[in-house]
C-alpha positions in Angstrom: 20.4 -31.8 34.1 22.4 -30.4 31.2 19.9 -32.0 28.8 17.0 -30.2 30.5 18.9 -27.0 30.5 19.7 -27.2 26.8 16.1 -28.0 26.0 14.8 -25.2 28.2 17.2 -22.6 26.8 16.3 -23.5 23.2 12.6 -23.6 23.7 12.2 -20.4 25.8 13.5 -18.2 23.0 12.1 -20.0 19.9 8.7 -18.3 19.8 10.2 -14.9 20.3 12.9 -15.4 17.7 10.4 -16.8 15.2 8.0 -13.8 15.8 11.0 -11.4 15.5 12.0 -12.9 12.1 8.5 -13.1 10.6 6.4 -10.5 12.5 3.8 -13.2 13.1 2.8 -14.7 16.5 1.4 -17.7 14.7 4.7 -18.4 13.0 6.5 -17.8 16.2 4.4 -20.3 18.0 4.9 -22.9 15.2 8.7 -22.4 15.5 8.5 -23.3 19.2 6.2 -26.2 18.5 9.0 -27.6 16.3 10.3 -29.0 19.5 7.2 -31.1 20.0 7.1 -32.1 16.3 10.7 -33.3 16.6 9.9 -35.3 19.7 7.1 -37.0 17.8 9.3 -37.9 14.8 12.2 -39.0 16.9 10.3 -41.2 19.4 10.2 -44.3 17.2 13.8 -44.1 15.8 15.1 -43.6 19.3 13.1 -46.6 20.6 14.4 -48.8 17.8 17.9 -47.8 18.6 17.3 -48.5 22.4 15.8 -51.9 21.6 18.9 -52.9 19.6 21.7 -51.1 21.6 20.2 -50.1 25.0 19.3 -46.9 26.7 22.8 -45.5 26.7 23.3 -45.4 22.9 19.7 -44.3 22.3 19.6 -41.4 24.7 23.2 -40.3 24.0 22.5 -40.2 20.3 19.3 -38.2 20.8 21.2 -35.5 22.7 23.8 -35.3 19.8 21.0 -34.7 17.3 19.7 -32.0 19.7 23.1 -30.3 19.5 22.8 -30.3 15.7 19.4 -28.7 16.0 20.6 -26.0 18.3 23.4 -25.3 15.7 20.8 -24.9 13.0 18.8 -22.5 15.3 22.0 -20.5 15.9 22.5 -20.0 12.1 18.8 -19.1 11.9 19.4 -16.3 14.4 22.5 -15.1 12.5 20.8 -15.1 9.1 17.2 -14.5 10.2 16.1 -17.5 8.2 12.8 -18.7 9.6 12.8 -22.1 7.9 16.2 -22.9 9.4 14.8 -22.1 12.8 11.9 -24.6 12.3 14.4 -27.3 11.2 16.6 -26.5 14.2 13.9 -26.7 16.7 12.6 -29.9 15.2 16.0 -31.5 15.6 16.2 -30.1 19.2 13.0 -32.1 19.7 15.1 -35.2 19.3 17.1 -34.1 22.4 13.8 -33.8 24.3 12.9 -37.3 23.1 16.1 -38.4 24.9 14.9 -36.6 28.1 11.6 -38.4 27.9 13.2 -41.8 27.3 15.5 -41.2 30.3 12.5 -41.4 32.7 11.9 -45.0 31.6 15.5 -45.9 32.2 14.6 -45.2 35.8 11.8 -47.8 35.7 13.8 -50.6 34.0 15.0 -52.2 37.3 12.0 -51.1 39.4 9.1 -53.1 40.8 5.4 -52.3 40.9 5.9 -51.2 44.5 8.4 -48.4 43.7 8.0 -47.8 39.9 6.3 -44.4 40.4 9.1 -43.2 42.7 11.8 -44.4 40.4 10.4 -42.7 37.4 9.8 -39.5 39.4 13.4 -39.3 40.6 14.6 -39.2 37.0 12.0 -36.6 36.1 13.2 -34.6 39.1 16.7 -34.8 37.8 15.6 -32.5 35.0 14.5 -29.8 37.5 17.7 -27.8 37.9 18.5 -27.7 34.2 15.0 -27.1 33.0 14.2 -24.4 35.5 17.3 -22.5 34.8 17.0 -22.9 31.0 14.4 -20.2 30.3 16.0 -17.8 32.7 19.4 -18.4 31.0 17.9 -18.2 27.5 15.9 -15.0 28.0 18.4 -13.6 30.4 21.1 -13.8 27.7 18.6 -12.1 25.3 18.2 -9.3 27.8 21.9 -8.9 28.2 22.1 -8.5 24.4 20.5 -5.1 25.1 19.5 -3.2 22.0 20.5 -5.9 19.5 17.8 -6.0 16.9 16.5 -8.9 14.9 17.7 -12.4 15.5 21.2 -11.5 16.6 20.1 -11.0 20.2 19.4 -14.8 20.5 22.8 -16.0 19.3 24.2 -16.5 22.8 21.2 -18.5 23.9 21.8 -21.1 21.2 25.5 -21.2 21.8 24.8 -22.3 25.4 22.3 -24.8 24.2 24.7 -26.5 21.8 27.3 -26.8 24.5 24.9 -28.3 27.0 23.5 -30.9 24.6 27.0 -32.1 23.9 27.7 -32.3 27.6 24.5 -34.3 28.2 25.4 -36.7 25.5 28.9 -37.2 26.9 27.6 -37.9 30.4 25.2 -40.5 29.2 27.5 -42.3 26.8 30.3 -42.4 29.3 28.5 -43.0 32.6 25.3 -45.0 32.0 27.0 -48.3 32.6 25.7 -51.0 33.0 22.9 -50.2 30.7 19.7 -50.8 32.8 17.6 -52.0 29.8 20.1 -54.5 28.7 20.7 -55.6 32.3 17.0 -56.5 32.8 16.8 -58.1 29.4 19.8 -60.4 30.1 18.5 -61.2 33.6 15.2 -62.3 32.3 16.6 -63.8 29.1 14.2 -61.7 27.1 14.6 -60.2 23.7 13.6 -56.5 23.6 11.7 -55.7 20.4 11.2 -52.3 18.7 7.9 -50.6 18.2 5.3 -51.8 15.7 2.0 -50.4 14.4 0.2 -53.2 16.2 1.4 -51.7 19.6 -1.5 -49.3 19.3 -3.8 -52.2 19.5 -2.0 -53.5 22.6 -2.4 -50.2 24.3 -6.1 -49.6 23.4 -7.0 -53.2 24.4 -5.6 -52.7 28.0 -7.9 -50.6 30.3 -5.1 -49.3 32.4 -2.9 -48.4 29.4 -5.8 -46.6 27.8 -6.3 -44.2 30.7 -2.5 -43.8 31.0 -2.3 -42.8 27.4 -5.2 -40.4 27.6 -3.8 -38.8 30.7 -0.4 -38.2 29.1 -1.8 -37.0 25.8 -4.4 -34.5 27.1 -2.2 -33.1 29.8 0.6 -32.6 27.3 -1.8 -30.9 24.9 -3.0 -28.5 27.5 0.5 -27.8 28.8 2.1 -27.2 25.4 -0.9 -25.2 24.1 -1.0 -22.7 26.9 2.8 -22.6 27.4 3.6 -21.9 23.8 1.6 -18.6 23.6 1.9 -17.3 27.1 5.3 -15.6 26.4 3.8 -13.9 23.4 0.8 -12.8 25.5 3.1 -11.4 28.1 5.3 -9.6 25.5 2.1 -8.0 24.2 1.8 -6.6 27.7 5.3 -5.0 27.4 6.8 -7.3 30.0 10.6 -7.8 30.0 12.2 -10.9 28.5 13.7 -11.7 31.9 10.3 -11.7 33.6 8.9 -13.9 30.9 11.9 -16.3 31.4 11.2 -16.3 35.2 7.6 -17.2 34.4 8.7 -20.2 32.3 11.2 -21.2 35.0 8.4 -21.3 37.6 6.2 -23.3 35.2 9.0 -25.8 34.9 9.5 -25.9 38.7 5.9 -27.1 38.8 6.6 -29.6 36.0 9.6 -31.2 37.7 10.5 -30.1 41.3 7.7 -32.0 43.1 8.0 -35.2 41.1 9.6 -37.3 44.0 6.6 -36.6 46.2 4.2 -37.2 43.3 6.0 -40.5 42.6 5.5 -41.6 46.2 1.8 -40.7 46.0 1.6 -42.7 42.7 2.9 -45.8 44.5 0.4 -45.4 47.4 -2.9 -44.5 45.7 -4.6 -45.5 42.4 -2.6 -44.1 39.5 -5.9 -43.4 37.7 -6.9 -41.3 40.7 -3.7 -39.3 40.5 -4.2 -38.7 36.8 -7.6 -37.2 37.7 -6.1 -35.1 40.5 -3.5 -33.8 38.0 -6.3 -32.9 35.5 -8.2 -30.9 38.2 -5.0 -29.0 39.0 -4.3 -28.3 35.3 -7.9 -27.1 34.8 -7.5 -24.7 37.8 -4.2 -23.3 36.4 -5.6 -22.9 32.9 -8.6 -21.0 34.3 -6.4 -18.7 36.3 -4.4 -17.9 33.1 -7.5 -17.3 31.1 -8.5 -14.5 33.5 -5.0 -12.8 33.4 -4.4 -9.7 31.3 -1.2 -9.4 29.2 0.3 -6.8 31.5 -0.2 -8.7 34.7 2.5 -11.0 36.2 1.0 -12.9 39.1 -1.8 -14.7 37.2 0.7 -16.0 34.6 3.1 -17.2 37.3 0.4 -18.9 39.4 -1.6 -20.4 36.4 1.4 -21.8 34.6 2.9 -23.1 37.9 -0.3 -25.1 38.6 -0.4 -26.4 35.0 3.1 -27.7 35.5 2.2 -29.6 38.7 -0.9 -31.1 37.0 1.2 -32.2 34.0 3.7 -33.8 36.3 1.0 -35.8 38.1 -0.4 -37.1 34.9 3.0 -37.9 33.4 4.4 -39.8 36.4 1.2 -41.7 37.0 0.6 -42.4 33.3 4.2 -43.5 32.8 4.1 -45.9 35.7 0.7 -47.3 34.7 1.9 -47.8 31.1 5.1 -49.6 32.2 3.4 -52.0 34.6 0.7 -52.8 32.1 3.0 -54.8 29.8 5.8 -57.5 30.0 9.5 -56.6 29.6 9.8 -57.5 26.0 7.3 -55.0 24.7 7.7 -52.2 27.2 10.1 -50.1 25.0 7.7 -50.5 22.1 4.6 -49.5 24.0 6.4 -46.8 25.9 7.7 -45.2 22.7 4.3 -45.5 21.0 2.6 -43.7 23.9 5.3 -41.0 23.9 4.9 -40.4 20.2 1.1 -40.0 20.6 1.7 -37.7 23.6 4.1 -35.4 21.9 2.1 -35.4 18.7 -0.9 -34.1 20.7 1.4 -31.5 22.2 2.6 -30.5 18.7 -1.0 -30.2 17.4 -2.0 -28.1 20.4 1.0 -25.8 20.1 0.5 -25.2 16.3 -3.2 -24.5 16.8 -2.6 -22.3 19.9 -1.1 -19.5 17.9 -3.9 -19.5 15.4 -6.5 -19.7 18.2 -5.0 -16.6 19.8 -4.9 -14.6 16.6 -8.5 -15.6 15.7 -10.0 -15.4 19.2 -7.8 -14.5 22.2 -5.4 -15.9 24.7 -8.2 -15.9 27.3 -10.4 -18.1 25.2 -7.5 -20.5 24.5 -6.7 -21.0 28.2 -10.4 -21.4 29.0 -10.7 -24.2 26.3 -7.6 -25.8 27.9 -9.4 -25.9 31.2 -12.4 -27.6 29.7 -10.2 -30.3 28.2 -8.7 -30.9 31.6 -12.1 -31.2 33.2 -13.0 -33.8 30.6 -9.9 -35.8 31.5 -10.8 -35.6 35.2 -14.2 -37.0 34.5 -12.8 -39.9 32.4 -10.2 -40.6 35.2 -13.0 -40.6 37.8 -15.0 -43.2 35.8 -11.9 -45.4 35.5 -11.4 -45.2 39.3 -15.0 -46.2 40.0 -14.8 -49.0 37.5 -11.6 -50.2 39.0 -13.1 -50.2 42.5 -16.1 -52.2 41.3 -13.8 -54.8 39.7 -11.8 -55.2 42.9 -15.0 -55.5 44.9 -16.3 -58.2 42.6 -13.0 -60.1 42.8 -13.1 -59.9 46.6 -16.6 -61.2 46.8 -15.7 -64.1 44.5 -12.8 -65.0 46.7 
């Protein structure tokens, strides 16, 4: 919860602070996408640390690096130094890598029958912190009143620093016994770190391939649209507090319904759930694409639906990725998938600002809907192929 709150507070004000410092929406979006870039870079080192020392040390260290990033962003606000903001948000991304790794801690001791629910409960644990984060961050910006430049964002990053430190302390003190080390000792298995060859393992496994594609494309759509929506709403002269509430509702969609989504993932085909999530994401993106900058309802509804679709693909994809491989390589394949997922989000976020400046927010959201439709089609094909394989096996029996 404090980890999600720290991340949400940092992310919600990054694009606005970057735009305030530079006067460019593209540079503002790039500053916010530093979070996704940091996730990508941190994924492998955090996985290596977890393979050697367990989830507790890996996740706790990730949160401490996130606190360092929030400190850099605080000094960026004080000095109005854009480069320092980018560095700070990149380090904050390491904290978000810790949040992502935490969901797999929920699956370490689970079975195939309840893995989706176990992952979803940890994802749900982010809800309170992540939902309140944007409201806190932008609410503090509004309370700063007429403060000009970066100084109005100082309090937001002070809160973020504190919460990252609290998150680290909770994990390092309370995550005992370490679930990853417990399952490794029980099965007498050596957990290895990620290797480049893990890409081949994922691509050679049909279920892992669709899991990876679902997580990558849903992340790209979510980050791409979410990064520029606050800037679009600001162009419509909407208040920072309203923008923060929009982000909070989006994050409600991302996390609040995850326990129910996890139960669905354990009862139906996970490939089917990825497809359903893609359809929901496409619908939300299309609603956003038809919303003017000064309107509120379309942004709230569209981003809320994108959040639900993203959660469906994440929970189903994570469970599918985990059950596809034996214990000794799960950390390696999980981290490889997360790096590819967050890298896709980073690329989408960086390009989203440029796409809006060159075309429009409406075009960007419409393109995001088309990407989601493509994912839905691929998921449908996987479901049909899986049904045919099961039918063939039944006939052979």
